[in-house]
N, CA, C and O atoms as CSV, one atom per row, in Angstrom:
chain,resi,resn,atom,element,x,y,z
A,1,UNK,N,N,69.694,-44.524,-81.776
A,1,UNK,CA,C,68.403,-44.365,-82.419
A,1,UNK,C,C,67.810,-45.717,-82.795
A,1,UNK,O,O,66.620,-45.949,-82.583
A,2,UNK,N,N,68.610,-46.596,-83.341
A,2,UNK,CA,C,68.117,-47.907,-83.760
A,2,UNK,C,C,67.687,-48.739,-82.550
A,2,UNK,O,O,66.767,-49.552,-82.635
A,3,UNK,N,N,68.380,-48.517,-81.408
A,3,UNK,CA,C,68.019,-49.243,-80.195
A,3,UNK,C,C,66.637,-48.823,-79.692
A,3,UNK,O,O,65.871,-49.649,-79.196
A,4,UNK,N,N,66.334,-47.561,-79.822
A,4,UNK,CA,C,65.025,-47.068,-79.395
A,4,UNK,C,C,63.917,-47.667,-80.258
A,4,UNK,O,O,62.863,-48.042,-79.745
A,5,UNK,N,N,64.149,-47.757,-81.542
A,5,UNK,CA,C,63.154,-48.343,-82.456
A,5,UNK,C,C,62.972,-49.822,-82.143
A,5,UNK,O,O,61.842,-50.310,-82.100
A,6,UNK,N,N,64.056,-50.532,-81.926
A,6,UNK,CA,C,63.966,-51.958,-81.589
A,6,UNK,C,C,63.265,-52.173,-80.253
A,6,UNK,O,O,62.447,-53.083,-80.115
A,7,UNK,N,N,63.583,-51.342,-79.279
A,7,UNK,CA,C,62.947,-51.453,-77.973
A,7,UNK,C,C,61.450,-51.206,-78.095
A,7,UNK,O,O,60.650,-51.934,-77.506
A,8,UNK,N,N,61.069,-50.190,-78.851
A,8,UNK,CA,C,59.655,-49.885,-79.063
A,8,UNK,C,C,58.956,-51.050,-79.772
A,8,UNK,O,O,57.830,-51.395,-79.415
A,9,UNK,N,N,59.594,-51.650,-80.755
A,9,UNK,CA,C,59.016,-52.782,-81.477
A,9,UNK,C,C,58.841,-53.994,-80.559
A,9,UNK,O,O,57.819,-54.679,-80.618
A,10,UNK,N,N,59.831,-54.255,-79.719
A,10,UNK,CA,C,59.752,-55.388,-78.792
A,10,UNK,C,C,58.643,-55.149,-77.768
A,10,UNK,O,O,57.866,-56.057,-77.474
A,11,UNK,N,N,58.564,-53.946,-77.230
A,11,UNK,CA,C,57.508,-53.641,-76.254
A,11,UNK,C,C,56.126,-53.726,-76.896
A,11,UNK,O,O,55.187,-54.217,-76.269
A,12,UNK,N,N,55.990,-53.261,-78.123
A,12,UNK,CA,C,54.719,-53.363,-78.832
A,12,UNK,C,C,54.341,-54.805,-79.096
A,12,UNK,O,O,53.173,-55.175,-78.976
A,13,UNK,N,N,55.314,-55.622,-79.452
A,13,UNK,CA,C,55.064,-57.042,-79.675
A,13,UNK,C,C,54.639,-57.762,-78.403
A,13,UNK,O,O,53.728,-58.589,-78.430
A,14,UNK,N,N,55.290,-57.455,-77.301
A,14,UNK,CA,C,54.918,-58.050,-76.020
A,14,UNK,C,C,53.504,-57.638,-75.632
A,14,UNK,O,O,52.715,-58.460,-75.166
A,15,UNK,N,N,53.190,-56.362,-75.827
A,15,UNK,CA,C,51.845,-55.879,-75.515
A,15,UNK,C,C,50.804,-56.602,-76.372
A,15,UNK,O,O,49.773,-57.033,-75.857
A,16,UNK,N,N,51.062,-56.736,-77.658
A,16,UNK,CA,C,50.121,-57.403,-78.558
A,16,UNK,C,C,49.930,-58.864,-78.161
A,16,UNK,O,O,48.807,-59.367,-78.189
A,17,UNK,N,N,50.999,-59.542,-77.796
A,17,UNK,CA,C,50.908,-60.943,-77.382
A,17,UNK,C,C,50.100,-61.085,-76.093
A,17,UNK,O,O,49.239,-61.960,-76.001
A,18,UNK,N,N,50.360,-60.249,-75.112
A,18,UNK,CA,C,49.617,-60.303,-73.851
A,18,UNK,C,C,48.152,-59.969,-74.080
A,18,UNK,O,O,47.278,-60.604,-73.491
A,19,UNK,N,N,47.869,-58.985,-74.922
A,19,UNK,CA,C,46.489,-58.614,-75.249
A,19,UNK,C,C,45.759,-59.791,-75.895
A,19,UNK,O,O,44.623,-60.093,-75.531
A,20,UNK,N,N,46.403,-60.451,-76.846
A,20,UNK,CA,C,45.810,-61.602,-77.521
A,20,UNK,C,C,45.551,-62.747,-76.538
A,20,UNK,O,O,44.467,-63.329,-76.536
A,21,UNK,N,N,46.523,-63.063,-75.719
A,21,UNK,CA,C,46.368,-64.164,-74.765
A,21,UNK,C,C,45.311,-63.846,-73.715
A,21,UNK,O,O,44.609,-64.752,-73.265
A,22,UNK,N,N,45.178,-62.592,-73.314
A,22,UNK,CA,C,44.174,-62.206,-72.335
A,22,UNK,C,C,42.764,-62.402,-72.900
A,22,UNK,O,O,41.884,-62.893,-72.193
A,23,UNK,N,N,42.541,-62.033,-74.142
A,23,UNK,CA,C,41.219,-62.190,-74.738
A,23,UNK,C,C,40.917,-63.634,-75.094
A,23,UNK,O,O,39.751,-63.995,-75.256
A,24,UNK,N,N,41.929,-64.459,-75.217
A,24,UNK,CA,C,41.754,-65.883,-75.515
A,24,UNK,C,C,41.405,-66.670,-74.239
A,24,UNK,O,O,40.840,-67.760,-74.326
A,25,UNK,N,N,41.730,-66.135,-73.079
A,25,UNK,CA,C,41.491,-66.798,-71.804
A,25,UNK,C,C,39.995,-66.790,-71.487
A,25,UNK,O,O,39.358,-65.739,-71.564
A,26,UNK,N,N,39.422,-67.952,-71.130
A,26,UNK,CA,C,37.994,-67.983,-70.812
A,26,UNK,C,C,37.695,-67.264,-69.492
A,26,UNK,O,O,38.545,-67.192,-68.604
A,27,UNK,N,N,36.488,-66.741,-69.383
A,27,UNK,CA,C,36.043,-66.057,-68.171
A,27,UNK,C,C,35.841,-67.116,-67.083
A,27,UNK,O,O,35.229,-68.149,-67.353
A,28,UNK,N,N,36.335,-66.888,-65.866
A,28,UNK,CA,C,36.167,-67.866,-64.793
A,28,UNK,C,C,34.690,-68.097,-64.464
A,28,UNK,O,O,33.862,-67.199,-64.613
A,29,UNK,N,N,34.382,-69.285,-64.024
A,29,UNK,CA,C,33.008,-69.641,-63.668
A,29,UNK,C,C,32.536,-68.759,-62.514
A,29,UNK,O,O,33.241,-68.600,-61.518
A,30,UNK,N,N,31.361,-68.198,-62.652
A,30,UNK,CA,C,30.807,-67.330,-61.633
A,30,UNK,C,C,31.076,-65.851,-61.882
A,30,UNK,O,O,30.546,-64.998,-61.170
A,31,UNK,N,N,31.887,-65.542,-62.878
A,31,UNK,CA,C,32.221,-64.148,-63.179
A,31,UNK,C,C,31.661,-63.703,-64.526
A,31,UNK,O,O,32.053,-62.659,-65.048
A,32,UNK,N,N,30.761,-64.476,-65.080
A,32,UNK,CA,C,30.238,-64.167,-66.405
A,32,UNK,C,C,29.482,-62.845,-66.420
A,32,UNK,O,O,29.598,-62.081,-67.378
A,33,UNK,N,N,28.712,-62.564,-65.374
A,33,UNK,CA,C,27.915,-61.350,-65.341
A,33,UNK,C,C,28.100,-60.669,-63.988
A,33,UNK,O,O,27.215,-60.722,-63.134
A,34,UNK,N,N,29.233,-60.043,-63.802
A,34,UNK,CA,C,29.529,-59.378,-62.529
A,34,UNK,C,C,28.662,-58.143,-62.351
A,34,UNK,O,O,28.411,-57.737,-61.217
A,35,UNK,N,N,28.203,-57.540,-63.419
A,35,UNK,CA,C,27.425,-56.319,-63.344
A,35,UNK,C,C,26.061,-56.557,-62.704
A,35,UNK,O,O,25.523,-55.655,-62.061
A,36,UNK,N,N,25.496,-57.734,-62.864
A,36,UNK,CA,C,24.171,-58.013,-62.327
A,36,UNK,C,C,24.156,-57.979,-60.802
A,36,UNK,O,O,23.132,-57.644,-60.206
A,37,UNK,N,N,25.272,-58.319,-60.163
A,37,UNK,CA,C,25.331,-58.382,-58.705
A,37,UNK,C,C,25.768,-57.064,-58.069
A,37,UNK,O,O,25.705,-56.920,-56.848
A,38,UNK,N,N,26.201,-56.122,-58.864
A,38,UNK,CA,C,26.710,-54.862,-58.312
A,38,UNK,C,C,25.552,-53.927,-57.982
A,38,UNK,O,O,24.704,-53.642,-58.828
A,39,UNK,N,N,25.532,-53.454,-56.729
A,39,UNK,CA,C,24.500,-52.506,-56.320
A,39,UNK,C,C,25.071,-51.095,-56.188
A,39,UNK,O,O,24.334,-50.146,-55.921
A,40,UNK,N,N,26.355,-50.961,-56.370
A,40,UNK,CA,C,26.986,-49.656,-56.331
A,40,UNK,C,C,27.693,-49.382,-55.025
A,40,UNK,O,O,27.300,-49.872,-53.967
A,41,UNK,N,N,28.740,-48.595,-55.119
A,41,UNK,CA,C,29.503,-48.180,-53.945
A,41,UNK,C,C,29.982,-46.762,-54.192
A,41,UNK,O,O,29.459,-46.080,-55.074
A,42,UNK,N,N,30.947,-46.315,-53.446
A,42,UNK,CA,C,31.417,-44.936,-53.580
A,42,UNK,C,C,32.363,-44.751,-54.765
A,42,UNK,O,O,32.689,-43.616,-55.115
A,43,UNK,N,N,32.804,-45.829,-55.380
A,43,UNK,CA,C,33.729,-45.726,-56.505
A,43,UNK,C,C,32.909,-45.622,-57.785
A,43,UNK,O,O,32.556,-46.634,-58.390
A,44,UNK,N,N,32.609,-44.397,-58.190
A,44,UNK,CA,C,31.745,-44.195,-59.348
A,44,UNK,C,C,32.484,-44.334,-60.667
A,44,UNK,O,O,31.848,-44.381,-61.720
A,45,UNK,N,N,33.806,-44.402,-60.640
A,45,UNK,CA,C,34.554,-44.570,-61.880
A,45,UNK,C,C,34.618,-46.030,-62.324
A,45,UNK,O,O,35.094,-46.321,-63.421
A,46,UNK,N,N,34.151,-46.937,-61.494
A,46,UNK,CA,C,34.146,-48.360,-61.818
A,46,UNK,C,C,33.158,-48.620,-62.959
A,46,UNK,O,O,32.073,-48.038,-62.989
A,47,UNK,N,N,33.530,-49.482,-63.883
A,47,UNK,CA,C,32.677,-49.777,-65.038
A,47,UNK,C,C,31.409,-50.532,-64.630
A,47,UNK,O,O,30.434,-50.524,-65.382
A,48,UNK,N,N,31.395,-51.173,-63.479
A,48,UNK,CA,C,30.226,-51.921,-63.037
A,48,UNK,C,C,29.235,-51.072,-62.244
A,48,UNK,O,O,28.164,-51.561,-61.885
A,49,UNK,N,N,29.565,-49.822,-61.965
A,49,UNK,CA,C,28.702,-48.971,-61.147
A,49,UNK,C,C,27.377,-48.719,-61.870
A,49,UNK,O,O,27.378,-48.398,-63.059
A,50,UNK,N,N,26.248,-48.859,-61.167
A,50,UNK,CA,C,24.940,-48.702,-61.805
A,50,UNK,C,C,24.669,-47.311,-62.377
A,50,UNK,O,O,23.797,-47.170,-63.235
A,51,UNK,N,N,25.377,-46.295,-61.936
A,51,UNK,CA,C,25.140,-44.947,-62.463
A,51,UNK,C,C,25.478,-44.861,-63.951
A,51,UNK,O,O,24.938,-44.007,-64.655
A,52,UNK,N,N,26.356,-45.725,-64.432
A,52,UNK,CA,C,26.696,-45.737,-65.859
A,52,UNK,C,C,25.513,-46.235,-66.684
A,52,UNK,O,O,25.342,-45.807,-67.825
A,53,UNK,N,N,24.699,-47.123,-66.135
A,53,UNK,CA,C,23.537,-47.623,-66.848
A,53,UNK,C,C,22.499,-46.520,-67.006
A,53,UNK,O,O,21.833,-46.441,-68.039
A,54,UNK,N,N,22.355,-45.673,-66.003
A,54,UNK,CA,C,21.387,-44.585,-66.075
A,54,UNK,C,C,21.757,-43.583,-67.156
A,54,UNK,O,O,20.881,-43.053,-67.840
A,55,UNK,N,N,23.044,-43.320,-67.314
A,55,UNK,CA,C,23.483,-42.373,-68.324
A,55,UNK,C,C,23.271,-42.932,-69.730
A,55,UNK,O,O,23.003,-42.165,-70.655
A,56,UNK,N,N,23.383,-44.240,-69.912
A,56,UNK,CA,C,23.199,-44.854,-71.217
A,56,UNK,C,C,21.738,-44.867,-71.645
A,56,UNK,O,O,21.449,-44.822,-72.841
A,57,UNK,N,N,20.807,-44.928,-70.687
A,57,UNK,CA,C,19.392,-45.016,-71.003
A,57,UNK,C,C,18.811,-43.686,-71.454
A,57,UNK,O,O,17.778,-43.671,-72.123
A,58,UNK,N,N,19.434,-42.581,-71.113
A,58,UNK,CA,C,18.895,-41.253,-71.449
A,58,UNK,C,C,18.868,-41.003,-72.913
A,58,UNK,O,O,18.443,-39.933,-73.349
């Protein structure tokens, strides 16, 4: 039981560290506004798909 709690704590700590480091990393040059260049494709679940903008405007 104690091993499961320790494992969960270690995994949570690793996740928190990776999350923090990911948000601290600067956006690469040329990728600041990827949504502006997207005209849409068949993958409608993508966050950059223009159909999401239409739903927000309603």
